[in-house]
N, C-alpha and C positions, 0 to 999 in steps of 0.2 A: 297398748291396752286404753281404753276407758272404765272408768267403775260399773259399766250394767253392762259389760261382757265379763271384768275379771268376775262378778257378782254371780253370773250367768256357769260361770265356771268351778265356782267355791269345791265343790262338793269332786270332782273332780278332778283337782288338783291336792287336796286332802287325800285321796284315795290312792294319787299318782297314777292316773287315767291320760295326764297331758300328754302331748309330743313335746322333745325335748325342746322347739321354737316356744311352744304354748306356754311350757312350764318356766323359760327365760324370759318370757314378755309376763307373765303373770307375779316373778318374784321381780322384775323389773319395777312395773305396777306400786307391787304389796310396798317396794322399799321408800318410793314416795309420800304414797295414800294411807296417812294414819287412819281414817274411816274403813279402808281395804284388810288393813293390815287386822285391826280389832275384830272383821269379822271375822276374818280365818281365822281365829285367834280363838273366837267364840267356837265356830263350827267343831273345830279339833278341841278343845275342849267339852262340848257335845257327842261328838262322837268316839269319844276315847270314855264316855259313862257311862253310852250306850252300850262300848262295847262289852264292859266289866260289866253292865248290868242278867243278872242271867232269872232264866223262865225259870218263876214258881210251879213245883212237883205238885200233878194233884191226885188223890184216890183211885183206886180202884171204882170203876163204875164208875168217872164223873163224866163220863163224856157221853154214856145212855140215857146217864141222869137230868142231863144236858139238855139233851134231843127231845126227853120227853116232857123236862119242862117245856120246848118251846113251840111242840105239839098241844098244848093243853094250853096255851096262850094264844095261839094261831087258829084255836078252837073257838075261842071269846073272841065274837067278834067286837069292835073298839072298845075294848076294856080300860085300858089308857083313857079313852076320852073321856067315858064314865066317870073313870073313879076321880078323874082332874076336874070334872067340873059336877059331880053330883051333891045333891043340895039336902041337908044332915036338918 
């Protein structure tokens, strides 16, 4: 296995979604390739952090207020453009 194929399979490797043969090939490659080994370690760390992340709870009516605000913004043609380039 080369580095390109290893990198393409990192996520499946971390999630244990590879076949036994592919997993063996990945492990063999990681045994001698320090760069890919480092990338797998970084991806594992990132995956671990993401799994620990909790979605913040929103208050009652948040979705309704957000939908109303988005509708207001949609009805203002090019408002972001005018604000960005407005001359005082």
